[in-house]
C-alpha positions, 0 to 999 in steps of 0.5 A: 500500500502507498504511504498515504493509503496507510496514513488514511487507514490509520486515521480510519482506525482511530475514528472507528475506535472512537465510535466504538468507545462512544457507542459500545460502552454505556458510560456517562461522559462529560459533555465538554469532552464529547463536544471537543471530540465531536469538534475535532472529528467534524473539522476533519470531515469538513476538510475531507469533504472539500468539494475541490477534492483538496484535503490535507492528510496532516490536518486529518491526522492532527484532528482525528489524533486529537480526538483519539487522545482526548477520548483515550488519553495515552492508552493504546487500543489494540484489536 
């Protein structure tokens, strides 16, 4: 796989881990944490869906990575 494809797969994996954490665990979470996670993810999606087709993979990594770190701290998810 090409480097950008690997980077996009990592971004996708982190987004799926966040989604699983939110949907599969029935835990209360502080609304400010969820708001910040949603903000980072929505910014990443907004950049990715630019009608011109231009997006920054670095920006996606930053925003999804921030959301992932906020959700999990320094814990490393393994599947």
